[in-house]
C-alpha positions as CSV (number, residue, x, y, z in Angstrom):
1,M,-10.6,16.5,11.8
2,D,-8.6,19.0,13.9
3,Y,-6.4,20.5,11.2
4,Q,-6.5,22.9,8.3
5,Y,-5.9,21.9,4.6
6,P,-2.9,23.4,3.0
7,I,-4.1,26.1,0.6
8,S,-2.5,28.9,-1.3
9,P,-3.7,32.5,-1.2
10,D,-3.2,32.6,-5.0
11,W,-5.9,30.0,-5.6
12,S,-9.4,31.0,-6.6
13,T,-12.4,29.9,-4.5
14,D,-13.2,27.1,-7.0
15,E,-9.6,26.0,-6.9
16,I,-9.6,25.8,-3.1
17,I,-12.8,23.8,-3.2
18,S,-11.2,21.4,-5.7
19,V,-8.0,21.0,-3.6
20,V,-10.1,20.4,-0.4
21,R,-12.2,17.9,-2.3
22,F,-9.0,16.0,-3.3
23,F,-7.8,15.9,0.3
24,E,-11.2,14.8,1.4
25,H,-10.9,11.9,-1.0
26,V,-7.5,11.1,0.5
27,E,-9.0,11.1,4.0
28,A,-11.9,8.8,2.8
29,G,-9.4,6.5,1.2
30,Y,-7.8,5.9,4.6
31,E,-10.9,6.0,6.7
32,K,-13.5,4.0,4.8
33,G,-12.3,3.5,1.2
34,V,-13.0,5.5,-2.0
35,E,-13.8,4.6,-5.5
36,R,-10.7,4.7,-7.7
37,E,-12.4,6.7,-10.5
38,D,-13.7,9.3,-8.0
39,F,-10.3,9.6,-6.5
40,L,-8.5,9.9,-9.8
41,E,-11.0,12.5,-11.0
42,S,-10.3,14.7,-8.0
43,Y,-6.5,14.1,-8.4
44,R,-6.7,15.2,-12.1
45,R,-8.4,18.4,-11.0
46,F,-5.8,18.9,-8.2
47,K,-3.0,18.5,-10.8
48,E,-4.6,21.3,-12.9
49,I,-4.3,23.6,-10.0
50,V,-0.9,22.3,-8.7
51,P,0.8,21.1,-11.9
52,G,4.4,21.2,-10.7
53,K,5.9,18.1,-9.0
54,A,7.8,20.3,-6.4
55,E,4.7,22.2,-5.5
56,E,2.6,19.0,-5.4
57,K,5.2,17.4,-3.1
58,T,5.2,20.5,-0.8
59,V,1.3,20.7,-0.6
60,C,0.9,17.0,-0.1
61,S,3.7,16.8,2.5
62,E,2.0,19.7,4.5
63,F,-1.3,17.7,4.4
64,E,0.4,14.5,5.5
65,E,2.2,16.3,8.3
66,V,-1.1,17.6,9.8
67,S,-3.4,14.6,8.9
68,G,-1.1,11.6,8.9
69,Y,-2.5,10.6,5.5
70,S,-0.2,10.2,2.5
71,A,-1.7,11.5,-0.7
72,Y,1.3,10.1,-2.6
73,K,0.8,6.6,-1.4
74,L,-2.9,6.6,-2.3
75,V,-2.2,8.1,-5.8
76,K,0.3,5.3,-6.3
77,K,-2.3,2.7,-5.3
78,A,-4.9,4.3,-7.6
79,K,-2.5,4.2,-10.6
80,E,-1.8,0.5,-9.9
81,A,-5.4,-0.5,-9.3
82,S,-7.9,-1.7,-11.9
83,P,-10.9,0.3,-13.0
84,G,-13.8,-0.3,-10.6
85,D,-11.5,-0.9,-7.6
86,R,-12.1,0.6,-4.3
87,L,-9.0,2.2,-2.7
88,K,-8.2,1.7,1.0
89,G,-5.1,3.3,2.4
């Protein structure tokens, strides 16, 4: 990983950790797979920190630009998957 995660200076340390954890789950989903429930749990926490659709799109687009991994596509897969499924981007 040769890039930085998109973070806001307005977020607390705990919020930054949660956002980074979500993006780590996105990475894992593309690299080796991630459990659907773990991914959705980190996404729910991410949405508590970034509740607006526009801000979510901006932050996730910034992440995709530096990493090549689409959080949007993995979230869509997670919502369509069944409980117990493993996600692979």
